ZAPA-44221 format. One line per 3 residues: number of its first residue (from 1); for each residue x negated, y negated, z negated of C-alpha. Coordinates in nm, 2 decimals, always signed. Layout:
NUM> X/Y/Z; ... .
end
This chain:
1> +1.14/-2.39/-0.89; +1.36/-2.27/-0.60; +1.35/-1.88/-0.53 .
4> +1.09/-1.74/-0.31; +1.27/-1.63/+0.03; +1.19/-1.26/+0.12 .
7> +1.25/-1.08/+0.42; +1.18/-0.69/+0.44; +1.07/-0.46/+0.71 .
10> +1.24/-0.12/+0.69; +1.57/-0.05/+0.51; +1.64/+0.31/+0.56 .
13> +1.33/+0.47/+0.39; +1.26/+0.53/+0.02; +1.04/+0.24/-0.01 .
16> +1.26/+0.00/+0.20; +1.56/+0.10/-0.04; +1.36/+0.04/-0.36 .
19> +1.24/-0.32/-0.24; +1.60/-0.42/-0.15; +1.71/-0.31/-0.50 .
22> +1.41/-0.47/-0.66; +1.44/-0.79/-0.46; +1.82/-0.81/-0.56 .
25> +1.75/-0.76/-0.93; +1.46/-1.03/-0.96; +1.58/-1.39/-1.01 .
28> +1.27/-1.55/-0.88; +1.32/-1.42/-0.51; +1.58/-1.43/-0.28 .
31> +1.66/-1.17/+0.01; +1.72/-1.37/+0.33; +1.64/-1.09/+0.59 .
34> +1.61/-0.71/+0.65; +1.47/-0.56/+0.98; +1.53/-0.21/+1.11 .
37> +1.46/-0.04/+1.45; +1.72/-0.08/+1.72; +1.83/+0.27/+1.70 .
40> +1.90/+0.27/+1.32; +2.25/+0.33/+1.21; +2.21/+0.07/+0.95 .
43> +2.22/-0.21/+1.21; +2.49/-0.46/+1.12; +2.56/-0.32/+0.77 .
46> +2.52/-0.51/+0.46; +2.17/-0.46/+0.32; +2.31/-0.38/-0.03 .
49> +2.57/-0.13/+0.10; +2.38/+0.17/-0.04; +2.40/+0.01/-0.38 .
52> +2.76/-0.08/-0.36; +2.68/-0.45/-0.33; +2.75/-0.73/-0.09 .
55> +2.46/-0.96/-0.02; +2.56/-1.15/+0.27; +2.26/-1.02/+0.45 .
58> +2.30/-0.78/+0.75; +2.03/-0.54/+0.86; +1.91/-0.66/+1.19 .
61> +1.70/-0.55/+1.48; +1.58/-0.89/+1.57; +1.26/-0.95/+1.39 .
64> +1.24/-1.32/+1.48; +1.59/-1.37/+1.34; +1.49/-1.20/+1.03 .
67> +1.20/-1.43/+0.97; +1.37/-1.76/+1.06; +1.44/-1.83/+0.70 .
70> +1.18/-1.64/+0.52; +0.87/-1.74/+0.32; +0.71/-1.41/+0.30 .
73> +0.77/-1.06/+0.49; +0.70/-0.75/+0.29; +0.62/-0.45/+0.52 .
76> +0.58/-0.10/+0.41; +0.64/+0.07/+0.75; +0.40/+0.23/+1.01 .
79> +0.08/+0.08/+1.16; +0.24/+0.03/+1.50; +0.55/-0.14/+1.36 .
82> +0.35/-0.34/+1.11; +0.11/-0.50/+1.39; +0.43/-0.60/+1.58 .
85> +0.58/-0.77/+1.28; +0.25/-0.92/+1.21; +0.25/-1.10/+1.56 .
88> +0.61/-1.23/+1.49; +0.53/-1.35/+1.12; +0.22/-1.54/+1.26 .
91> +0.43/-1.72/+1.51; +0.67/-1.83/+1.24; +0.41/-1.91/+0.99 .
94> +0.55/-1.65/+0.75; +0.32/-1.51/+0.48; +0.29/-1.12/+0.47 .
97> +0.24/-0.85/+0.20; +0.16/-0.53/+0.38; +0.17/-0.20/+0.19 .
100> +0.15/+0.02/+0.52; -0.13/+0.27/+0.53; -0.31/+0.47/+0.81 .
103> -0.46/+0.17/+1.01; -0.74/+0.24/+1.24; -1.06/+0.02/+1.22 .
106> -0.93/-0.17/+1.54; -0.58/-0.23/+1.37; -0.74/-0.35/+1.05 .
109> -0.94/-0.61/+1.26; -0.61/-0.73/+1.40; -0.48/-0.79/+1.05 .
112> -0.81/-0.96/+0.96; -0.79/-1.20/+1.27; -0.43/-1.29/+1.17 .
115> -0.53/-1.38/+0.81; -0.70/-1.68/+0.97; -0.36/-1.82/+1.06 .
118> -0.14/-1.70/+0.76; -0.21/-1.54/+0.43; -0.18/-1.17/+0.39 .
121> -0.20/-0.93/+0.09; -0.31/-0.60/+0.23; -0.33/-0.32/+0.00 .
124> -0.28/+0.08/+0.01; -0.10/+0.07/-0.31; +0.08/-0.22/-0.48 .
127> +0.11/-0.07/-0.83; -0.05/-0.27/-1.10; -0.14/+0.06/-1.28 .
130> -0.31/+0.20/-0.97; -0.52/-0.12/-0.92; -0.63/-0.11/-1.28 .
133> -0.72/+0.25/-1.21; -0.94/+0.12/-0.93; -1.13/-0.10/-1.17 .
136> -1.19/+0.19/-1.41; -1.32/+0.39/-1.12; -1.56/+0.13/-1.02 .
139> -1.70/+0.13/-1.39; -1.69/+0.51/-1.43; -1.88/+0.56/-1.10 .
142> -2.16/+0.33/-1.17; -2.22/+0.50/-1.50; -2.20/+0.84/-1.36 .
145> -2.39/+0.79/-1.02; -2.63/+1.07/-1.07; -2.56/+1.43/-1.18 .
148> -2.20/+1.41/-1.12; -2.00/+1.56/-0.83; -1.70/+1.35/-0.72 .
151> -1.38/+1.49/-0.59; -1.06/+1.30/-0.51; -0.73/+1.50/-0.54 .
154> -0.39/+1.35/-0.43; -0.04/+1.47/-0.38; +0.27/+1.32/-0.22 .
157> +0.61/+1.43/-0.10; +0.67/+1.64/+0.21; +0.75/+1.34/+0.43 .
160> +0.41/+1.15/+0.41; +0.27/+1.15/+0.76; -0.08/+1.04/+0.69 .
163> -0.35/+1.22/+0.49; -0.54/+1.15/+0.29; -0.33/+0.89/+0.12 .
166> -0.45/+0.52/+0.17; -0.47/+0.51/-0.22; -0.71/+0.81/-0.20 .
169> -0.91/+0.66/+0.06; -0.95/+0.33/-0.12; -1.05/+0.52/-0.43 .
172> -1.33/+0.69/-0.21; -1.44/+0.35/-0.09; -1.46/+0.20/-0.44 .
175> -1.65/+0.50/-0.57; -1.89/+0.53/-0.28; -1.96/+0.15/-0.29 .
178> -2.03/+0.17/-0.66; -2.29/+0.44/-0.62; -2.44/+0.29/-0.32 .
181> -2.32/+0.54/-0.05; -2.13/+0.50/+0.27; -1.80/+0.67/+0.25 .
184> -1.80/+0.75/+0.64; -2.12/+0.93/+0.59; -2.04/+1.14/+0.27 .
187> -1.67/+1.19/+0.28; -1.57/+1.56/+0.32; -1.20/+1.62/+0.40 .
190> -1.12/+1.97/+0.30; -1.30/+2.30/+0.30; -1.26/+2.64/+0.46 .
193> -1.47/+2.95/+0.50; -1.82/+2.96/+0.41; -1.93/+2.61/+0.37 .
196> -2.25/+2.67/+0.17; -2.34/+2.49/-0.14; -2.20/+2.15/-0.21 .
199> -2.43/+1.86/-0.11; -2.48/+1.63/-0.42; -2.40/+1.32/-0.23 .
202> -2.07/+1.42/-0.10; -1.72/+1.29/-0.20; -1.46/+1.54/-0.15 .
205> -1.09/+1.49/-0.07; -0.81/+1.74/-0.13; -0.45/+1.68/-0.02 .
208> -0.12/+1.82/-0.14; +0.21/+1.78/+0.03; +0.54/+1.90/-0.12 .
211> +0.88/+1.82/-0.26; +0.95/+1.48/-0.37; +0.63/+1.40/-0.54 .
214> +0.59/+1.01/-0.54; +0.23/+0.98/-0.57; -0.03/+1.16/-0.79 .
217> -0.40/+1.07/-0.78; -0.71/+1.22/-0.97; -1.08/+1.12/-0.93 .
220> -1.28/+1.41/-1.07; -1.63/+1.34/-1.19; -1.79/+1.70/-1.27 .
223> -2.12/+1.73/-1.43; -2.31/+2.00/-1.61; -2.11/+2.11/-1.91 .
226> -1.84/+1.83/-1.88; -1.60/+1.67/-1.65; -1.43/+1.34/-1.64 .
229> -1.08/+1.30/-1.47; -0.94/+0.96/-1.41; -0.56/+1.02/-1.32 .
232> -0.26/+0.80/-1.20; +0.08/+0.94/-1.15; +0.38/+0.76/-1.01 .
235> +0.73/+0.86/-1.14; +0.91/+0.60/-0.93; +0.86/+0.36/-0.64 .
238> +0.98/+0.06/-0.84; +0.60/+0.00/-0.94; +0.51/-0.05/-0.59 .
241> +0.81/-0.30/-0.53; +0.73/-0.49/-0.83; +0.36/-0.53/-0.72 .
244> +0.47/-0.62/-0.38; +0.68/-0.91/-0.52; +0.38/-1.00/-0.74 .
247> +0.18/-1.04/-0.44; +0.44/-1.25/-0.25; +0.43/-1.50/-0.54 .
250> +0.04/-1.49/-0.53; +0.06/-1.60/-0.17; +0.32/-1.89/-0.23 .
253> +0.04/-2.15/-0.24; -0.22/-2.00/+0.00; -0.25/-2.15/+0.35 .
256> -0.43/-1.85/+0.49; -0.67/-1.57/+0.40; -0.69/-1.18/+0.37 .
259> -0.64/-1.06/-0.01; -0.58/-0.75/-0.20; -0.43/-0.65/-0.53 .
262> -0.75/-0.70/-0.70; -0.72/-1.07/-0.61; -0.35/-1.08/-0.71 .
265> -0.44/-0.94/-1.04; -0.74/-1.14/-1.12; -0.96/-0.81/-1.14 .
268> -1.26/-0.93/-0.91 .
end
């Protein structure tokens, strides 16, 4: 079986570098293109330069050139950039793995529309462990639907620009659906001042930003006399990169459609 040809959007960030390193270390895939913004100092450099490796793939600011030889584009950038890359990938018939977070409902609708033309895995977190945690949360929430208050606490590095994290929001969606609530109606994002007693149906979110925290997430079910905490902590971004490659392989035989990591891992 020939190697899956992978293009990457974003080379300068922490996740971009981890993706490059992981692709280069994985025999079943081949790096064929890396994209960066036009003002990046990396344009023209070998994609593996930061590792002391020569890959023969230069960082480019021409998305269409990057996609020309690719089977799949992996994108962990920003919503506006991802949507532009989505358009180019659709034109080339290139499959997409999207780990970008912070999409508005309208932006999400654009991705859903594109999935009628090319197959897409869209997930706020590509980690296998996180997605197993999602499944555990669904079970816990169903069993603890009454008499337990639900709070979601997440922590990330100081450079993260959106809050709560996409993973925390996904956890909220899973828990809300499992207990028969609409997250948009019951979510509480932070508390300050005289808030009054906690409403039993609410799902609270608390956000921490600092240092180089890769990603910590805890869902707390607090009842009378006991509490249950389901926690996932990331020590490295390598799990996200490995999950993204797993998603790319999942898409290899898909003509179109919108999927997430629950589909990739067979957890439906």
